[in-house]
Steps between C-alpha positions, in 0.01 A plus 500: 500500500525392865846357438611834356355680804680256729834551326452875494423497871810295572706743297348791686557333833863435412556861402348624823699254704820613333420862580413414858134599470222302666369205297147535362245239607431257215218246483559263207231258622216749485587591142452141394206387711264794516352427158412146609361542851128539569370838603353450849261790439329320210223257586425222253157541338264210550458279191152434360416131464176386338412132527291364216339165581333277242160453666332320210407131518875435468553583868294208641801278572731761651239730655560435871877476464521830314284677758714372787829580325390855420384557858818354650723699265322824585505431873873419480581850374681625809475864397244721328750580225282350226181616330290196402169447320307237306323467166286216367331394180155656476182332617184517291134483593295759682599749634815481282518607139605241243833650386791253522839592643616576854406721792673636809365322806735667748690814403874513559552628854781522751503188715436674828348276770149627414538457124676167538214367713243614245700352212553160658139490621384567146714215368381268775137577413540414130247235404586235243158538337379846599821673387557296186584699188352459158761462223879495536551788260865571570541777246215713633607432858847638424336798330295574813805487724679742267202734529509475879871577534463786255194655665303463177135433426389149599369260237406164649552606861231767531173307494599229747313487830806400709736760358690709752332840515446735791183410690439156347370356828255266328746292297850591617466613862861425600638759255205739493605725788875489443707765327651400168193371315560411137195708404389797704125432488231280350457738208867562423647299213850652522759315705698660780853391415705350784811666353564815699879536479753499221720272712247221536528166324189314390437128464233254391515148645281296265391167651373270225298186567459383143482592132381836378144529364513809279235486229515673163293796620714567808819461297381753243406744776833456679691549176317824434564628851871411489535678167331808642717495813810479278430821306288313244784264409449127552808358678678209328357156573730297728556150357423205728595134479281303522271763354158384619447824696679720248183707436489616863621858556596448864876479437492800268321691779766387748776627272314825438459568873864411576635739236244782497429784740172367641431813707637799307343740749758394760864613477734252339417185307251273676529142374303200621682165515327161478574179689307184408426192709394187313306284747496130408606554138367217279753326278250408229212659311498878526734491799838549323358784289366671810833463677666659198264798533570539873875479443473763228296726729772476765796529262357798315353648817851503658386275783543126548300185426444241771337157482322355804481126446339396826204628703520226759575787739583868477879465514583529129272794434610680818866455404431648158314797647775555755758501220301757302453729801871478571579610146241776510648634821850499349379685190329770699757564772710816511836355600862472401538232236647184649595371156600657176233520230499204265664687213759424237742727683539272801485152360730251339381209290623160392269294279162528676654582838481855634729626776398812688718694738302652785571737785322670787606833651522505877221691670745658745721622213773252582747451214467122535208393278351155451590358159420178319501322166192301401408285206172470313404359161314628197143385435234592247139607555194418291566798273857393427659763726813404695504542878699386802396179675605372839591148606131396507442629149296797623547857382780649709444858393204704614388641167331797665823624658793347313637369831537144625182358652501456880408132452758413234744216567835557331716207398773391747269592791413238763272490803657598832427643844790746496296820532333416830708771670315782320161660560217341298430815301853496355487146364248524217298212361753236603497580872808357669588299189703605198225352281329679340765769479276726290608864497725476808858542382666329793300177474585202281711509186877498499510665842325205663734253327804689628352533847422130536832389357715712727291513816 
């Protein structure tokens, strides 16, 4: 269409020139770029991120490292452009009721200086014994988080002393006086959903410290709830291999939340995506089966699975959390796409190699756009679905958006210091280096090879 307009304009200009009339002003660049450039009047809506931390006896080894990594990650958020909260497995014993599942310890709130201080102080005050949960009932915990995001009636999260409700100065004083409580009062059993805009994206970051502990009673209850949530139809069971945690409904819940409108009262479709972090995954016993469950939760929840194999310090866990926040920010931003969607229309393939042409419109409407060709490969997830992998074998595509992940490393890309001439905020996850090239068109790929060969 634009080509036809361009040719028609040229024809019109020629006719006018022949007749001696003044030439009309023609802007071919605007016709092409306007549909790609961000609208400066639109502000990106803050994403909702709910940490879930396994606080059962499993957390004894990694307890201090996880606390420090969560605090450091939160403090390193340089803007208040995230809403963050925390959920835990329930505690039992007076004054708690004895219902297994999860509860919201700190409702999802914008990370303003005040809220950030309260959130990190709450994490810092967690006690390895006093805040220990009862059973690692993954299925019911996922059910409770679905209820929270959807503003539905609480199940396991209502009768817990430390739940986040307005005025809970006795057991949760850091959240008691803040706006954004998960429950409005001590008597309310209906969640206040953190989803307030149809443009928001919603995420669960599930930090696992060991195998799930769902018992037959909790599994039966979770199955009944999931069936009811799904219009009285039980979703298909997702096969796992090894299948030791096949009976758990956590991955089916993750898939349900990633593909269902979790808050139908808000305009648009409000999905919730799940990332999983497998801390010190065992390679024997129930370990491989649990890892299979966590991978399935991430794959079907349209997030990513990460393994943390060392808690000698916080570096591995902090790097994982930083990667996730980077992806979350990219998903939620209102901006001109720096790369084409990962679709069949823009890729070429050879065997298991995938070649994707990418481009980025110029923000000043210049006709000279960055372009590149990058290579990825085809991998397979735990459900047998094909997906793009980068040079490290990680998922290159952000399943929630269909775009390349900001932390992906395409083949042909090497480390460099070439981009040290640009402002930090233009250089993405790789900083001054081409690696990782992620969703920045101009970094890495064939363009870097040509640049280094002919420079």
